[in-house]
Residue frames relative to the residue before (quaternion, step in Angstrom):
aa qw qx qy qz dx dy dz
M 1.0000 0.0000 0.0000 0.0000 0.00 0.00 0.00
K 0.1054 0.7887 -0.5992 0.0884 3.52 -1.09 0.81
A 0.0279 -0.7928 0.6086 -0.0185 3.50 -1.17 0.58
Y 0.3116 -0.7456 0.5524 0.2045 3.68 -1.13 0.38
I 0.4497 -0.6683 0.5581 0.1990 3.43 -1.16 0.99
N 0.0327 -0.8589 0.5110 0.0079 3.61 -0.14 1.12
A 0.7676 0.0584 -0.0158 0.6381 3.59 1.27 -0.26
I 0.0558 -0.7914 0.6069 0.0474 3.57 -1.20 0.44
G 0.0189 -0.7726 0.6333 0.0406 3.65 -1.01 0.67
A 0.0038 -0.8412 0.5345 -0.0816 3.62 -0.55 1.10
I 0.0069 -0.7405 0.6718 -0.0162 3.68 -0.77 0.98
T 0.1920 0.8094 -0.5193 0.1957 3.51 -0.46 1.32
P 0.6483 -0.5167 0.2752 0.4868 3.70 -0.92 -0.05
Q 0.5989 0.5375 -0.3118 0.5051 3.55 1.32 0.13
H 0.5355 -0.6067 0.4311 0.3991 3.63 -1.19 0.11
T 0.1389 0.8576 -0.4703 0.1550 3.47 0.32 1.31
F 0.6556 0.5453 -0.3227 0.4106 3.53 1.08 -0.80
D 0.7260 0.3731 -0.2559 0.5180 3.59 1.15 -0.46
G 0.5118 -0.7069 0.3668 0.3222 3.61 1.24 0.15
S 0.5106 0.6769 -0.3786 0.3713 3.62 1.25 0.41
F 0.3765 0.7770 -0.4538 0.2201 3.52 1.27 0.00
F 0.7165 0.4611 -0.2699 0.4484 3.65 0.93 -0.88
E 0.6682 0.4715 -0.3032 0.4892 3.54 1.29 -0.32
Q 0.7131 0.4580 -0.2284 0.4791 3.60 1.09 -0.95
G 0.4168 -0.6936 0.4950 0.3165 3.60 1.00 -0.62
F 0.5981 -0.5964 0.3526 0.4027 3.56 -1.17 0.20
V 0.5075 -0.6497 0.5074 0.2507 3.41 -1.42 0.57
E 0.2649 -0.7753 0.5471 0.1714 3.69 -0.58 1.01
Y 0.1598 -0.7474 0.6433 0.0454 3.53 -1.32 0.82
S 0.2372 -0.7871 0.5551 0.1265 3.40 -1.05 0.78
Q 0.6414 0.4774 -0.3277 0.5032 3.57 1.40 0.01
P 0.6095 -0.5792 0.3993 0.3655 3.72 -1.21 0.38
Q 0.7024 0.4040 -0.2982 0.5044 3.63 1.13 0.09
L 0.1544 -0.7714 0.6096 0.0979 3.63 -0.80 0.94
H 0.1168 -0.8213 0.5580 0.0209 3.53 -0.37 1.28
C 0.6282 -0.5831 0.3916 0.3347 3.56 -1.20 0.74
I 0.3447 -0.6337 0.6488 0.2421 3.50 -1.26 0.67
E 0.0801 -0.8416 0.5322 0.0452 3.69 -0.25 1.14
P 0.4317 -0.6881 0.5177 0.2685 3.53 -1.16 0.52
D 0.6109 -0.5229 0.3937 0.4454 3.48 -1.23 0.01
Y 0.3461 -0.7957 0.4641 0.1782 3.53 -0.23 1.36
K 0.5612 0.6271 -0.4193 0.3406 3.61 1.05 -0.30
E 0.5410 0.5883 -0.3782 0.4672 3.56 1.42 -0.41
F 0.7943 0.3390 -0.1864 0.4684 3.72 1.02 -0.43
I 0.7960 0.2942 -0.0762 0.5235 3.47 1.25 -0.81
N 0.5629 -0.6173 0.4163 0.3589 3.57 -0.85 0.82
P 0.4295 -0.7397 0.4026 0.3259 3.76 -0.46 0.94
T 0.5574 0.6020 -0.3615 0.4430 3.53 1.27 -0.45
K 0.6796 0.4298 -0.2612 0.5340 3.59 0.94 -0.82
L 0.6289 0.5879 -0.3730 0.3460 3.51 0.79 -0.83
R 0.5846 0.6193 -0.3757 0.3654 3.59 1.05 -0.78
R 0.7405 0.4607 -0.1837 0.4535 3.50 0.97 -0.99
M 0.5735 0.6418 -0.3531 0.3668 3.59 1.22 -0.55
P 0.4216 -0.6665 0.5532 0.2683 3.48 -1.22 0.70
R 0.6895 -0.5326 0.2980 0.3900 3.50 -1.00 0.70
I 0.6721 0.5151 -0.2983 0.4405 3.64 0.80 -0.93
L 0.6241 0.5135 -0.3292 0.4884 3.55 1.19 -0.59
K 0.5980 0.5433 -0.3432 0.4790 3.58 1.02 -0.76
M 0.6701 0.4921 -0.3077 0.4628 3.60 0.79 -0.99
G 0.7315 0.4347 -0.2821 0.4431 3.58 0.85 -0.91
L 0.6143 0.5175 -0.3285 0.4969 3.57 0.97 -0.59
G 0.6538 0.4794 -0.3212 0.4894 3.69 0.90 -0.90
A 0.6956 0.4372 -0.3308 0.4643 3.65 0.64 -0.77
A 0.6451 0.5200 -0.3354 0.4482 3.62 0.83 -0.73
S 0.6318 0.5453 -0.2849 0.4715 3.49 1.08 -0.93
I 0.6583 0.5098 -0.3038 0.4631 3.57 0.95 -0.80
C 0.6884 0.4943 -0.2711 0.4564 3.42 1.11 -0.88
T 0.7665 0.3738 -0.2447 0.4614 3.64 1.02 -0.62
C 0.4909 0.6942 -0.4428 0.2848 3.52 1.17 -0.16
H 0.7414 0.3184 -0.1745 0.5644 3.69 1.18 -0.47
S 0.6992 0.4519 -0.2739 0.4815 3.59 1.14 0.24
T 0.6558 -0.5211 0.3916 0.3809 3.48 -1.30 -0.05
Q 0.6419 -0.5066 0.3954 0.4183 3.68 -1.27 0.39
P 0.3884 -0.7123 0.5190 0.2693 3.64 -0.93 0.69
D 0.3975 -0.6981 0.5448 0.2404 3.49 -1.10 0.73
A 0.7917 0.0544 -0.0472 0.6066 3.61 1.33 -0.27
I 0.2414 -0.7589 0.5982 0.0888 3.53 -1.30 0.56
I 0.0525 0.7882 -0.6095 0.0664 3.56 -0.61 1.07
V 0.0524 -0.7962 0.6028 -0.0061 3.63 -0.91 0.98
G 0.2034 -0.7412 0.6291 0.1157 3.40 -1.14 0.85
T 0.1241 0.7725 -0.6152 0.0968 3.66 -1.01 0.80
G 0.3726 -0.7621 0.5047 0.1602 3.33 -0.96 1.04
L 0.7643 0.3404 -0.1268 0.5329 3.66 1.23 -0.85
G 0.3324 -0.7427 0.5143 0.2710 3.51 1.26 -0.47
C 0.7312 -0.3746 0.3572 0.4443 3.44 -1.32 -0.68
L 0.0072 0.8906 -0.4547 0.0059 3.51 0.86 0.91
A 0.6265 0.5577 -0.3520 0.4153 3.54 1.09 -0.76
D 0.6462 0.4939 -0.3299 0.4792 3.61 0.92 -0.81
L 0.6381 0.5307 -0.3466 0.4372 3.58 0.91 -0.83
E 0.6409 0.5401 -0.2959 0.4583 3.53 1.02 -0.82
K 0.6372 0.4984 -0.3120 0.4983 3.54 1.15 -1.04
F 0.6446 0.5143 -0.3520 0.4428 3.73 0.84 -0.78
Q 0.6826 0.4953 -0.3095 0.4392 3.55 0.83 -0.82
A 0.6547 0.5108 -0.3344 0.4457 3.55 1.05 -0.71
S 0.6407 0.5026 -0.3335 0.4750 3.56 1.15 -0.75
V 0.6002 0.5133 -0.3839 0.4783 3.71 0.99 -0.50
K 0.6784 0.4616 -0.3047 0.4837 3.66 0.85 -0.90
N 0.7801 0.3919 -0.2462 0.4210 3.67 0.64 -0.94
D 0.7354 0.4378 -0.1986 0.4775 3.63 1.19 -0.67
G 0.3615 -0.7653 0.4518 0.2821 3.48 1.42 -0.16
E 0.6206 -0.5794 0.3253 0.4163 3.56 1.01 0.77
Q 0.5302 0.6138 -0.4237 0.4032 3.50 1.13 0.63
L 0.8538 -0.0329 -0.0224 0.5191 3.66 -0.77 0.98
L 0.1718 0.8207 -0.5204 0.1615 3.42 0.87 1.05
S 0.4197 -0.6847 0.5356 0.2612 3.62 -1.07 0.75
P 0.4104 -0.7615 0.4615 0.1969 3.48 -0.71 1.16
T 0.5139 0.6821 -0.4084 0.3224 3.68 1.30 -0.43
P 0.7006 0.4335 -0.3528 0.4437 3.63 0.62 -0.87
F 0.6335 0.5192 -0.3700 0.4385 3.74 1.04 -0.43
V 0.6417 0.5234 -0.3154 0.4635 3.44 0.99 -0.80
N 0.6990 0.4798 -0.2392 0.4733 3.55 1.02 -0.99
S 0.5732 0.6339 -0.3597 0.3743 3.63 1.24 -0.30
S 0.5562 0.6293 -0.3896 0.3779 3.59 1.21 -0.42
H 0.5495 -0.6777 0.4043 0.2745 3.41 -1.08 1.09
N 0.7000 0.4256 -0.2924 0.4933 3.70 1.21 -0.47
M 0.3401 0.7455 -0.5161 0.2493 3.56 1.15 0.25
I 0.6599 0.5584 -0.3051 0.3995 3.58 0.90 -0.94
S 0.7276 0.4296 -0.2418 0.4772 3.48 0.85 -1.05
S 0.6519 0.5175 -0.3319 0.4440 3.54 1.02 -0.56
Q 0.6507 0.5219 -0.2905 0.4688 3.58 1.14 -0.87
I 0.6181 0.5225 -0.3412 0.4780 3.58 1.22 -0.61
A 0.6002 0.5773 -0.3155 0.4550 3.45 1.13 -0.77
I 0.6836 0.5075 -0.2691 0.4503 3.43 0.85 -1.00
A 0.6741 0.5040 -0.2685 0.4685 3.55 1.05 -0.88
L 0.7393 0.3888 -0.2365 0.4964 3.49 1.01 -0.68
G 0.4295 -0.6910 0.4756 0.3343 3.57 1.18 -0.26
C 0.4643 0.6716 -0.4732 0.3309 3.61 0.93 0.52
H 0.1266 -0.8222 0.5536 0.0376 3.53 -0.67 1.35
G 0.5042 0.6811 -0.4308 0.3102 3.63 1.15 0.44
Y 0.8228 -0.1892 0.1593 0.5117 3.53 -1.18 -0.51
N 0.0426 -0.7762 0.6205 -0.1030 3.50 -0.87 1.13
M 0.1771 0.7941 -0.5570 0.1670 3.63 -0.58 1.15
T 0.1745 -0.7409 0.6443 0.0747 3.64 -1.27 0.71
H 0.1288 -0.7794 0.6098 0.0638 3.49 -0.80 1.11
F 0.0963 -0.7916 0.6019 -0.0422 3.48 -0.81 1.22
H 0.2636 0.7862 -0.4911 0.2668 3.57 0.39 1.36
A 0.6333 -0.5623 0.3440 0.4054 3.56 0.83 1.03
S 0.8368 -0.1932 0.0852 0.5051 3.66 -0.87 -0.79
L 0.6889 0.4390 -0.3164 0.4823 3.62 1.21 0.01
S 0.2904 0.7986 -0.4846 0.2074 3.47 1.17 0.50
F 0.6782 0.4763 -0.2958 0.4751 3.58 0.92 -0.86
E 0.6569 0.5238 -0.3023 0.4502 3.57 0.78 -0.95
N 0.6785 0.4470 -0.2863 0.5078 3.70 1.06 -0.65
A 0.6032 0.5079 -0.3793 0.4840 3.60 1.11 -0.46
L 0.6568 0.5353 -0.2904 0.4447 3.56 1.15 -0.85
L 0.6114 0.5519 -0.3092 0.4755 3.53 1.21 -0.82
D 0.6407 0.5389 -0.3083 0.4518 3.56 1.10 -1.00
A 0.6489 0.5024 -0.3094 0.4804 3.66 1.03 -0.87
L 0.6661 0.5132 -0.3327 0.4268 3.59 0.89 -0.81
M 0.6867 0.4788 -0.3006 0.4570 3.50 1.02 -0.83
L 0.5716 0.5909 -0.3394 0.4572 3.59 1.28 -0.58
L 0.6856 0.4726 -0.2481 0.4949 3.47 0.96 -0.95
E 0.6720 0.4979 -0.3177 0.4467 3.61 0.91 -0.76
A 0.6520 0.5282 -0.2892 0.4608 3.42 1.12 -0.75
G 0.4580 -0.6836 0.4431 0.3559 3.61 1.20 -0.43
D 0.5066 0.6883 -0.4221 0.3025 3.60 1.12 0.07
A 0.7692 0.1134 -0.1094 0.6192 3.49 1.40 -0.07
E 0.2866 -0.7505 0.5568 0.2113 3.57 -1.23 0.42
N 0.7874 0.1097 -0.1040 0.5977 3.52 1.30 -0.31
V 0.1014 -0.8250 0.5560 0.0016 3.51 -0.57 1.07
L 0.2658 -0.7270 0.6074 0.1787 3.68 -0.89 0.78
V 0.0714 0.8187 -0.5662 0.0631 3.71 -0.44 0.99
G 0.0489 0.8341 -0.5456 0.0641 3.67 -0.72 0.85
G 0.2490 -0.7255 0.6192 0.1679 3.44 -1.41 0.26
I 0.0371 0.8236 -0.5582 0.0940 3.68 -0.57 1.03
D 0.2183 0.6782 -0.6903 0.1256 3.67 -1.15 0.75
E 0.1955 -0.7755 0.5959 0.0725 3.43 -1.55 0.71
I 0.4928 -0.6303 0.4915 0.3439 3.55 -1.08 0.29
T 0.0211 -0.7415 0.6702 0.0231 3.35 -1.10 0.90
E 0.5894 -0.6202 0.3916 0.3385 3.61 -1.05 0.78
Q 0.6499 0.5005 -0.3361 0.4627 3.65 0.99 -0.94
H 0.6670 0.4691 -0.3505 0.4608 3.71 0.79 -0.76
F 0.7031 0.4662 -0.3357 0.4189 3.54 0.90 -0.68
Q 0.5990 0.5344 -0.3324 0.4951 3.59 1.23 -0.32
I 0.6976 0.4372 -0.3012 0.4812 3.57 0.93 -0.72
A 0.6735 0.4304 -0.3493 0.4890 3.56 0.85 -0.61
G 0.5967 0.5721 -0.3686 0.4252 3.64 1.06 -0.54
N 0.6073 0.5452 -0.3329 0.4723 3.60 1.20 -0.65
N 0.7059 0.4495 -0.2514 0.4863 3.57 1.26 -0.52
G 0.6034 -0.6198 0.3342 0.3741 3.54 1.38 0.26
H 0.3934 0.7549 -0.4622 0.2484 3.60 1.22 0.37
W 0.7920 0.3063 -0.1584 0.5039 3.56 0.93 -0.82
R 0.6929 -0.4725 0.4224 0.3439 3.45 -1.41 0.42
K 0.3790 -0.7384 0.5196 0.2029 3.59 -0.81 0.92
N 0.7665 0.2910 -0.1729 0.5457 3.57 1.01 -0.72
N 0.5139 -0.7218 0.4122 0.2119 3.53 -1.08 0.74
F 0.3003 0.7173 -0.5806 0.2413 3.51 0.55 1.12
G 0.5388 -0.7428 0.3212 0.2341 3.58 -0.73 1.13
N 0.7258 -0.4675 0.2866 0.4154 3.41 -1.43 0.08
S 0.6058 0.5837 -0.3764 0.3881 3.65 1.14 -0.36
H 0.7247 0.3531 -0.2210 0.5489 3.48 1.41 -0.24
L 0.2914 0.8190 -0.4631 0.1728 3.48 1.24 0.38
F 0.7739 0.3719 -0.2107 0.4674 3.63 0.91 -0.64
E 0.5022 0.6503 -0.4095 0.3966 3.52 1.28 0.31
G 0.8228 0.1344 -0.1710 0.5251 3.49 -0.76 1.13
Q 0.4682 -0.6340 0.5140 0.3385 3.55 -1.34 -0.22
H 0.1688 0.7861 -0.5680 0.1756 3.62 -0.37 1.11
P 0.4762 -0.6670 0.5021 0.2759 3.48 -1.14 0.78
G 0.7749 0.3843 -0.2529 0.4335 3.66 -1.16 0.58
T 0.1835 -0.7755 0.5972 0.0909 3.50 -1.15 0.35
L 0.5401 -0.5706 0.4786 0.3921 3.58 -1.29 -0.34
M 0.4454 -0.6823 0.5299 0.2350 3.47 -1.36 0.77
G 0.1166 -0.8098 0.5749 0.0110 3.49 -1.02 0.91
E 0.0481 -0.7664 0.6330 0.0977 3.52 -1.27 -0.20
G 0.1086 0.7877 -0.5950 0.1170 3.60 -1.28 0.40
A 0.1593 -0.7124 0.6748 0.1082 3.48 -1.48 0.43
V 0.0933 0.7751 -0.6127 0.1230 3.52 -0.61 1.29
F 0.0059 0.8061 -0.5910 0.0299 3.60 -0.80 1.15
F 0.2067 -0.7700 0.6009 0.0577 3.51 -1.32 0.81
M 0.3113 -0.6891 0.6224 0.2021 3.40 -1.22 0.77
L 0.0988 -0.8212 0.5597 0.0517 3.53 -0.43 1.16
G 0.0369 -0.8177 0.5713 0.0601 3.65 -0.70 0.70
A 0.5695 -0.5670 0.4611 0.3763 3.59 -1.28 0.40
E 0.7740 0.2073 -0.1250 0.5851 3.52 1.17 -0.62
P 0.5615 -0.6100 0.4317 0.3554 3.57 -1.15 0.52
A 0.3754 -0.7174 0.5474 0.2115 3.57 -1.08 0.63
S 0.8053 0.0542 -0.0571 0.5876 3.52 1.22 -0.28
N 0.6977 -0.5165 0.3032 0.3930 3.56 -1.16 0.30
N 0.7644 0.3659 -0.1978 0.4927 3.47 1.20 -0.68
A 0.2956 0.7595 -0.5140 0.2678 3.63 1.22 0.57
I 0.4284 -0.7161 0.5183 0.1871 3.45 -1.03 1.00
R 0.2680 -0.7858 0.5382 0.1453 3.66 -0.96 0.86
I 0.3352 -0.6842 0.6242 0.1732 3.50 -1.02 0.93
T 0.2279 -0.7861 0.5543 0.1508 3.66 -0.35 1.15
G 0.7473 -0.3235 0.2317 0.5321 3.61 0.85 -0.77
T 0.2004 -0.7620 0.6048 0.1156 3.47 -1.42 0.25
H 0.0939 -0.8298 0.5500 -0.0058 3.45 -1.07 0.71
T 0.1273 -0.7968 0.5866 0.0691 3.68 -0.76 0.78
L 0.0130 -0.7679 0.6404 0.0050 3.62 -1.24 0.67
T 0.2158 -0.7477 0.6256 0.0553 3.56 -1.06 1.12
C 0.3962 0.6976 -0.5217 0.2904 3.65 -0.19 0.97
S 0.4038 -0.7224 0.5134 0.2270 3.63 -1.00 0.86
N 0.7622 0.4231 -0.2055 0.4447 3.47 1.01 -0.62
T 0.5975 0.5311 -0.3460 0.4912 3.56 0.91 0.89
D 0.2591 -0.7224 0.6131 0.1873 3.62 -1.39 0.05
S 0.7942 -0.3742 0.2603 0.4019 3.37 -1.52 0.07
S 0.6512 0.5443 -0.3324 0.4113 3.53 0.98 -0.79
E 0.6350 0.5214 -0.3334 0.4623 3.63 0.93 -0.78
A 0.6244 0.5307 -0.3127 0.4803 3.58 1.05 -1.04
L 0.6740 0.4826 -0.2960 0.4745 3.70 0.82 -0.87
S 0.6443 0.5426 -0.2978 0.4493 3.54 0.91 -0.82
R 0.6856 0.4834 -0.2774 0.4683 3.48 0.94 -0.88
C 0.6383 0.5496 -0.2723 0.4651 3.52 1.20 -0.75
L 0.6592 0.4885 -0.2757 0.5009 3.54 1.03 -0.89
E 0.6203 0.5434 -0.3466 0.4471 3.61 1.01 -0.80
T 0.6660 0.4693 -0.3365 0.4722 3.63 0.93 -0.68
L 0.6778 0.4688 -0.2738 0.4958 3.65 1.20 -0.37
N 0.3475 -0.7441 0.4633 0.3330 3.52 1.38 -0.31
L 0.4636 0.6218 -0.4462 0.4464 3.48 1.06 1.12
T 0.2224 -0.7445 0.6065 0.1684 3.59 -1.35 0.11
L 0.6875 -0.4562 0.3420 0.4497 3.51 -1.13 0.13
A 0.6275 0.5624 -0.3411 0.4165 3.54 1.05 -0.62
N 0.6362 0.5171 -0.3315 0.4668 3.63 1.34 -0.31
I 0.5910 0.5624 -0.3355 0.4711 3.62 1.38 -0.17
D 0.2892 -0.7694 0.5548 0.1285 3.50 -0.88 1.04
T 0.8140 0.0612 0.0130 0.5775 3.50 1.07 -0.87
L 0.1944 -0.7639 0.6084 0.0926 3.52 -1.06 0.85
I 0.1502 -0.7298 0.6625 0.0771 3.60 -0.85 1.04
L 0.1699 -0.8054 0.5676 -0.0182 3.56 -0.44 1.40
G 0.3918 -0.7433 0.5001 0.2097 3.61 -1.01 0.96
R 0.1988 0.7746 -0.5834 0.1420 3.73 0.99 0.63
N 0.1903 -0.7889 0.5811 0.0603 3.50 -1.12 0.85
G 0.5806 -0.6052 0.3754 0.3945 3.62 1.14 -0.03
D 0.5260 0.6237 -0.4008 0.4167 3.58 1.33 -0.04
S 0.4140 -0.7346 0.4882 0.2250 3.64 -0.43 1.24
E 0.6951 0.4862 -0.2965 0.4388 3.62 0.96 -0.71
N 0.7803 0.3299 -0.2095 0.4882 3.65 1.18 -0.11
D 0.5792 0.6444 -0.3522 0.3540 3.55 1.20 -0.64
H 0.5666 0.6315 -0.4058 0.3398 3.63 1.17 -0.50
I 0.5247 0.6513 -0.4139 0.3593 3.56 1.32 -0.36
Y 0.7220 0.4408 -0.2512 0.4704 3.60 1.21 -0.45
N 0.3027 0.7844 -0.4856 0.2395 3.63 1.36 0.01
S 0.7078 0.4849 -0.2909 0.4233 3.64 0.63 -1.11
L 0.7173 0.4309 -0.2871 0.4663 3.63 1.02 -0.62
D 0.6366 0.5936 -0.2963 0.3932 3.47 1.21 -0.56
N 0.6694 0.5028 -0.2562 0.4832 3.53 1.47 -0.20
N 0.5138 0.6647 -0.4148 0.3496 3.47 1.25 0.25
P 0.3061 -0.8098 0.4710 0.1693 3.65 -0.36 1.22
Q 0.5966 0.6196 -0.3376 0.3824 3.57 1.23 -0.36
T 0.7547 0.3714 -0.1647 0.5151 3.57 1.33 -0.36
N 0.4827 -0.5805 0.5543 0.3504 3.47 -1.32 0.39
T 0.0917 -0.7751 0.6226 0.0562 3.70 -0.83 0.75
I 0.0490 0.8085 -0.5821 0.0714 3.52 -0.73 1.15
Y 0.2916 -0.7465 0.5725 0.1732 3.61 -1.22 0.53
Y 0.1575 -0.8244 0.5368 0.0866 3.52 -1.17 0.42
K 0.6200 0.5920 -0.3935 0.3321 3.64 1.03 -0.52
H 0.5195 0.5523 -0.4689 0.4530 3.66 1.11 0.11
L 0.6490 0.5128 -0.3347 0.4515 3.69 1.18 -0.17
C 0.7755 0.2711 -0.0876 0.5635 3.67 1.05 -0.94
G 0.4727 -0.6632 0.4882 0.3135 3.62 0.95 -0.49
E 0.5278 -0.6025 0.4854 0.3505 3.61 -1.21 0.11
Y 0.2940 0.6739 -0.6490 0.1956 3.48 -1.06 1.05
P 0.7332 -0.5145 0.2263 0.3828 3.46 -1.22 0.61
T 0.7692 0.3507 -0.1535 0.5117 3.57 0.97 -0.92
A 0.2336 0.8201 -0.4821 0.2011 3.60 1.22 0.55
P 0.5913 0.5578 -0.4027 0.4208 3.63 1.13 -0.50
A 0.5404 0.5915 -0.4308 0.4152 3.64 1.04 -0.11
F 0.6241 0.5148 -0.3228 0.4912 3.45 1.13 -0.53
A 0.6305 0.5239 -0.3210 0.4744 3.48 0.97 -0.78
L 0.6293 0.5209 -0.3341 0.4701 3.60 0.95 -0.83
W 0.6643 0.4757 -0.3349 0.4694 3.62 0.97 -0.82
L 0.6203 0.5458 -0.3486 0.4425 3.57 1.02 -0.77
G 0.6772 0.5206 -0.2774 0.4398 3.58 0.86 -1.18
A 0.6787 0.4933 -0.3163 0.4427 3.57 0.95 -0.87
N 0.6888 0.4663 -0.2944 0.4705 3.61 1.02 -0.60
I 0.5801 0.5492 -0.3523 0.4876 3.48 1.21 -0.36
L 0.6716 0.4643 -0.3155 0.4836 3.59 0.97 -0.76
Q 0.6502 0.5231 -0.3041 0.4595 3.55 0.97 -0.79
R 0.7761 0.3685 -0.2040 0.4693 3.53 0.81 -0.87
Q 0.2676 -0.7765 0.5012 0.2726 3.64 1.37 -0.54
T 0.6506 0.4444 -0.3646 0.4963 3.57 0.88 0.79
I 0.2003 -0.7568 0.6116 0.1145 3.52 -1.10 0.81
P 0.4428 -0.6898 0.4915 0.2943 3.62 -0.79 1.07
E 0.5716 -0.6475 0.3946 0.3136 3.47 -1.01 0.90
F 0.6699 0.5400 -0.2714 0.4312 3.51 1.14 -0.80
T 0.6320 0.4984 -0.3363 0.4890 3.57 1.33 0.16
I 0.6256 0.6228 -0.3196 0.3444 3.55 1.23 -0.66
N 0.1467 -0.7364 0.6515 0.1082 3.56 -1.02 0.72
R 0.7976 -0.0438 0.0269 0.6010 3.65 1.01 -0.57
R 0.1509 -0.7856 0.5919 0.0983 3.59 -0.78 0.86
S 0.3045 -0.7452 0.5698 0.1651 3.62 -0.89 0.93
N 0.6366 -0.5292 0.3873 0.4059 3.59 -1.25 -0.17
N 0.4391 0.7268 -0.4233 0.3159 3.52 1.31 0.10
S 0.2351 -0.8127 0.5246 0.0953 3.58 -0.26 1.21
I 0.7454 0.3079 -0.1394 0.5746 3.60 1.15 -0.71
I 0.1714 -0.7770 0.6020 0.0671 3.69 -0.79 0.94
N 0.1027 -0.8062 0.5813 -0.0401 3.48 -0.58 1.40
R 0.8291 0.0598 0.0190 0.5556 3.63 0.87 -0.84
I 0.0911 -0.7930 0.6020 0.0214 3.54 -1.00 0.99
A 0.2328 -0.7445 0.6146 0.1175 3.47 -1.14 0.80
I 0.1760 -0.7888 0.5822 0.0892 3.69 -0.74 0.82
C 0.0153 0.8338 -0.5518 0.0025 3.62 -0.50 0.93
N 0.0542 0.7718 -0.6328 0.0301 3.62 -0.83 0.88
S 0.0118 0.7989 -0.5898 0.1173 3.54 -0.93 1.18
N 0.0121 0.6780 -0.7285 -0.0973 3.39 -1.42 0.35
T 0.8399 -0.2993 0.1212 0.4362 3.47 -1.41 -0.04
T 0.8237 0.1986 -0.0918 0.5231 3.64 1.06 -0.74
E 0.7492 0.3897 -0.1860 0.5022 3.64 1.11 -0.47
H 0.0443 0.8022 -0.5909 0.0732 3.56 -0.59 1.03
G 0.0158 -0.7903 0.6124 -0.0135 3.52 -1.00 1.13
V 0.1295 -0.7676 0.6277 0.0029 3.53 -1.11 0.83
M 0.0256 -0.7566 0.6534 -0.0041 3.46 -1.21 0.90
V 0.1782 -0.7846 0.5885 0.0793 3.52 -0.96 0.83
I 0.0146 0.7878 -0.6142 0.0436 3.74 -0.72 0.94
E 0.0398 -0.7886 0.6128 -0.0321 3.58 -1.20 0.66
R 0.3616 -0.7084 0.5396 0.2762 3.59 -1.12 0.42
């Protein structure tokens, strides 16, 4: 399976929506939440409709609009989300509790559906084709991408809009914080990987890709394949090996590894065996976008830009190899039980 990335739209905690990230450098945060830097949505969304939209839908429609403004109309829309429209669900639950089920507004209930994002994007773009939302925790984006690759390989679509999106909500932040997911002290993202500390930083983002069966330009990046693995007794190296085996590749064929380390001392040991390979560039990205279920979509955006520009930002590098030319990148994201791998090349 293969596909070409013909366009990208990204709204993240970095300067990605306007394409200035590589020039401006990364934005530093001193708090445990990395909120998106958002554009003026009036450029993409009707101001009348914008007033009633939940924030996650604004992010999704904005990123999808950036992605499609210079590309063809998609034949299908596929979205991966780990948390879905959680903010509206929390709002609906609060209204039930506070109003005693009297005169409830139906809007938060309707907007709390997981497939609300993909369906509203389809309505906005006038796309009447295949429409799917994948809700598979930290593998949501990888499964959405796999669905898109299968759709293209089967010839059921020529252009597929696929994206990963999640947002920060205070209730989820507090609940996950009670389980030790976040850093207790407020040292920022620029120091995330210093020392051994439990917890990480919460992030969010909306990243969409227009995938095509054929390249739209000479510098289009190709997605070679993706692989997921659910197993508690393994690490990232095994997941990567299984993925590369299906693609008839080995680690020696990989120029750069993008690893999903998040600074959590209780989880990052999963990447140790990959972090010690002197033959590859090794870079991190979760100090840029934070930790959230579809963060690998940000990693794919970063990897595609690195391949196109043939430059790696210094603030992402953990180890630089002697490879002066970057032809193939593997993206690995793991937690204790779920492992996702994506391979891209130019």
